[in-house]
N, C-alpha and C positions, 0 to 999 in steps of 0.2 A: 623368791626374796624376803627375808623375814622384815616383819616390823615389831619394835618394842616399844610401850608409851609409859613415861613415868610423869605424874603429875603431883608438885608438892604445894601446899599453899602455906602462907603465914599469915594469918588475920587475911586482911583485903588484899596483900600482893600474891601472888601465884607465877609460879614457873612451870614450863610444859617442855619435856623432854622427847624428842622422837628418835628414834635410832633407826636407820635402814643397813640391812647387812646383806652385802651380795651372796650368793651361795659359792662356796668353798672357801669362805671368809678371805676373797680376795679384795674388797672394798668394803668402808665403811662412812657413813653418812650420820651426822649426829643435828639435829636442829632444836635449840632452844628458845622459846617466844617467853619473854619476861613482861611484867606488868610493871608499870603504864605505858613503856613506850612499844612493845613486842619487838624487841629486838631479835633479829635473826644471825643465826649463825650455824657454821656448819665446820666439822672436823674430820677430814679426807686421812685415810689409814695411809701411814708411810711406806707399807708393804707396797710394793709393783704387784699389778695384775699378772697372773701367770698366761701362758699362751693360749691354754684351754678356758679361762674364763674371761678374759679381754672383751670379747665381744658380747658376751651377757652381758656384764657389768657396764660397757658402753652403751647399750640398749636402754639399760635399766637409769644411767645417768642423764640420757638424752629425753626419757621419760619423766625424769623428775623434775630437770631442770625447767622445762616448761612450763611448770607451775608460777603462779605470781608472787610464790612470797621469797623464789630464790634469786640472788644475785652473787654471782659468780665474783670470786677471787681472783685476783691476779696471779696466785699461786697455782690455782684449778685451772686456772685459762690455761696457763703453762704446762701443765700436765696433759692438758689434752691439746696440746698443738695448736691452740690459738694463739693469736699475737697479741702482745700485752701493750699499751699503750707505754708511751715515754712516761720518766717520773714526774710527777707536778712540780710546778713553777711554784717559787715562792708566792706568788702571787695567787695563782690560779690552784686551788685545790684539786686534787685527783678525782674524778667521777666516774661512774661504770659507764656511761652511754654518752656522755656530750664532753666538747672540748670546744673552746674558744677560739676561732681564725687568731683575733687579736686580745691576748691574754691582756692587755692593757684595759679592756672594758672589764674586767672582773667585778670591779668594786659597784661597779654602775647595774650589772647584769647577774650578779651572783644568787640575788635571791631566787629569780625567775629559775636560772639555770638548775639550781639545786631542787627546788620544786619539781621541775619536768624530769630532772634525771630520778629523782624519786618515785615518780609517776611511771616511768617505764619499766621500773622494777613490776609492777601490777598489772599496766596497761600498754598495748603495743600501740604504734601511731595509727591513726584512725582516718583512712584517706577521704577526703572531702568529695561530694560527688559533683559540688559545682565546678564551674571554673574550665579552662581546657588544659591545663597542666595538672601534672602530681602535686596536691597541697594536702596537707595532714594535720589532723587536731591533735595536739598533744595534752596531756592532763597530768593531773596531781594524782597522790597517793588515793584520793577518796573517788575518784573518776571523774571530777569537776575539769571543763576544757579551759586551759590556761594559756598557750601556745599556739601557734599556727607556723607550721615547719614548712618551706618548699624547696625541694633538692634542685640542686644546679642543674644535674643530670636528667631530669623528667621534665624539662621546659621544651616546647613547640614538636618538632619532631622527632624527637630525640626517641630512641627504641626503646629507653626505660619509661616512656612516660604512658601510664597506666590508661590513659583518656587519649591516644593516640588515635583511634579508630572513629572517633565522636567530634573529632577537631574538623571545624570548616575553616580555621585559620589560624598560622603559627604567629611566633614573634617577629619573623620579617616582615610580614606584611603590616607589620607596625612599627618598620625600621628600627626594629630591635634584635641584633645578633642573639642566636639560640645559645642558651646557658649563660647569659649575662642579664637576664630579667632580677636573681636576687642581689644583685649588688645595686640595682636601681631602687630595689625594696628598703635596702640600709639607706641609700642616699638622701630619700626622701627623709627619713628619720634625723639623719646627720645635720640636714639644712635647717631641720626643727630645733636650733638651738635653746630659743625661748620658750618653746612649748606654746609657741602661737597657733600652730597650726592642730595640734592636739593630735598628730601623727603618734601610735603608739608604740612602744620601746621597740628597735629592732637592731638585730646583730649578727653578724656572721659566725655560724658554729659547724662543727662536724657532729654527726650522731650516728653511732654506729649501733645497728638492731636490727633484728631477725625480720620485722615485720614488715620493711618495707617491700616494692617490688621491684623487679629488675626484667629487662627484656619483655616490654609490652605489659599485659596484665597477669603474669606468672608471679605467681607469691613464691618467695624464696624461703627456706629454713634457715641456711647458716645466715650469723652476721654479716652485714654489709654496711660500709663507711660511706655516708651520705654529706656531702658539703652542701649548705645552703642560709637560706635566711630564716631566721628566728624571730616571730612576731609575739609580743604580749596580746592574749585574746581579752579583748574589752567587751566587757557586758554592756549590753545594749537593748532597746527595745524595736529593733526593726531597721530595716535598709528606707533610704529615702523616697524610693519608687512604690512603698506600701502606704505611704499618707500623702495627701497633697503637699507641693512644695510650698505655697503661701504660709504653713503654721511655721516656717524655720525664722529664727532671727537674722536681720540683715546683716548684723556682724557676722554671725556663723558662715553665712553664705559667702561673703566674703572673703573670710581667712580661707576656703576650700581654693576661690578663685584663685588668690595670691599663689597659692602653694602650685595649683595646676601651670599658671603662668609662668612659675619660676622654673619649674622642672618640665615643661613643655609636655604636658601630660596627653599621652594619643587615647587612653581610655577610661575617661570619666563619666561613668555612668550611675542609674539610681543606684544599682548594687552595691557600688563600693563606696557609699555615703552612709554611714550608720548614724543612727539617731539615738540620744538616750535623752529621757525626762529627767531633768534637774528642776524640782519645784515647778511653779507655771510656765517653765521655758524648756526650750529644746537644745540638745548641744548636739553638734554635727563631729563625726568622728570620720577622717579619711583613711581609707585602707587600700591594698592591692595597687602598688605605685611602679608594678614591674614593667608597664608599658610607657614610662617616661624615660626622659634623655634619650631621644630617638637620634638616629643618625638621618635626619632630615626634619623639615619644616611643613611638609604636605599631608599629614595625618593626625594634626592637633584636632580634638574633639571633647567639649565640654557640655555635661549634663545641664549644669546651672547657667548656661549663655543665654536663656531666653526666660530665666526666672526673674519676677520681678524687682526681686530683690537685686539683681546685679546692674539695675538701671539705675539703682540708687547711689549719691554720690559716696565717697567713701569716707570712714570718721575719722578725726584725727589721729586714733590711734592706729590705725591701719595706715594711714599717711605717714606717720612717724617710722611705723614699722618699715613700709618698703623704703622709705630714704634711708633706712639704714642697713639694708641689705649690701654687703660689700659682694660684688661679682667676682673679683679675682681673688680672695681671700679664700670665698667659698670654692672656686675651683680648685686651689691650690691644696686644701683641706681633703677635697674627693680624692685627690690625686696621689696624696700621701697617705692616706687612709685606704683608698680600695685601686688604686693603679688606673682610674680613668683615665683616658687619653683626650688629646686634643678633639680628635674627630666626634667625641662622645660630649665632651663638654661647649664645643662650640654654637648646638642648639641654642644650652640652656641660657650660654652668655647672650645670645642674641634676643631671646623671646624676654628675658628677665630687663634686659637695657629697654625694651620698648615698655614694659611694663613699669620701670621708674620713671622714664621720662611720660607716659600718659597719665600717669597718677598725679605728677608734678604740675602738668599743665591744666588739670582739672578733669579732664575724662574719666567717664565712669568704668568700670569693671566690665560692662557690657559693651562700650565701645572701644576698648582696648581688646578684648576678645574677638570682635568683630574683625580686628585687623590682622588676628591671628589664626583663624579658623576659616575655612572655604566656605562660601556662601552656595557653590555650585562644586559637586564634587569632580568634575571635569575642570573647573577653572584655577588655577593659583589664587591665592590669597594674597591679601596687600601685604603681609610679610615676606612671603615668598616673590613676589615681584620686586620688593625693595633688594632682596637679597639678591635676584638674579641681576638687577641692574648695578648694584655694588661690586659685583664678583667681576661682570663684564670692564666696569672701570678701572679696577685693580689690576686685572689681567694687562690691557691696553698702557696702562701705565706702568707696571713693572718689565714689561718686554721679556719675562723670565730671566732679569738678573735679581731678583731680590732673593734672600732666604726666606724658607717658609716660616720662621718668627717673624720676619718681616713685612712678610706678604698677609699673614694673619692679623697683625697690628693695624696695618693698614687697612684690612677690609672692614675691620670693626669701627675704625676711624669714619670711615665713607659710609656706613649701616648707620652709625649713629648721627651724621649730617642728613643722609635720604630720609631718617626717622623722623627728625625734627620737620623736615621741612612737610613730610605726611600729617603730622599730628597737628601744623598749623592749618593746613587746607581743611583737615575735619573741624577744628575748632571754626572757622570761618564759617565753612558749610552748617555747623549747629546753630551759629546766631544767624545765620539767612533762614534755616528752619522755623525758629522761632519767631523770629521779626515779622516773617509773612509765612506762615502755617499753611 
């Protein structure tokens, strides 16, 4: 392979032309680098490769294309027999490696997507060593981490999970069907409509790249298309378990708690509550919500449950926010946006109802969470007991004659009544404890 380099300078502006020629003149590749944008482009000879030189040309191309400065054009990808993407829509420009699952999100995520797409030209996805599922750091063109990508087919016991051998538990142990964790990541962000919770921007994307792994820990060299959640990487000063919890402002702890009760988080621990110093205070940032929206009420757990801040009364701001949560509107939005079904949304409806009722009745975050979490792992929580009683009552009344929709409506009505009764009991007990300590 012959290489010709030509450099031209005009004042401070310069251009560099590099020409690669495959023996026998079968193929030719030109790269031009121009100041200040260092624009890269190549021209591929129109002549078709002869049978004699095709293998050598293909090997040379594969070697060159691994260099970080190359981004193949659709024309070249087609010439090499690679599948080309569909033409870009009017809302979403065509990117080299990424595409939104829902193109209506383009305006909201365009800056992040374009930076990640640019970065994939130079840096492959970087597998994160932490966690039990396939998780990748995505970088911009300078090598800075700017996003986290979680592929749908690398969750739980999937054969594509590069961490499968090191797993001690899978999604099913958290009552989450394998492959549905990425939707839950996006759901937590969608529910944070007012940025009250500080959930980083998250959306569903398709990423096509050769830097992923498939079939356990085997690296692949051909481009693989993966669907998953893309979350903006937020600069932070550590995780909550790195420092004492007493350093966190009450309001910051409460916003995490309200979110976890709304989505019924099954895995809130000190590693997925990040903190960032802002002046003389600390801001908390919740991440990793793939274990939320469980198909059951028996696995809820919150790291903050016994933090002293959780025992403080809600602020007026928090009470107002909780009051404005519209359960049915949120459920309809998640169904329309992500296809979340009734089984997935039912626990959210139940836990959020208890959150709203408890807060309105003067219970603290700690007192509400105590009703949701098990005190003994082998004994049902108060919320589980309420659900079991309500289910038996509805089953007896319906006698199999109600439609699924009617049965669901009646179940939620009975749950609401039983919650009111249990909350009154808690308030009376709280009063007695204060009067007769």
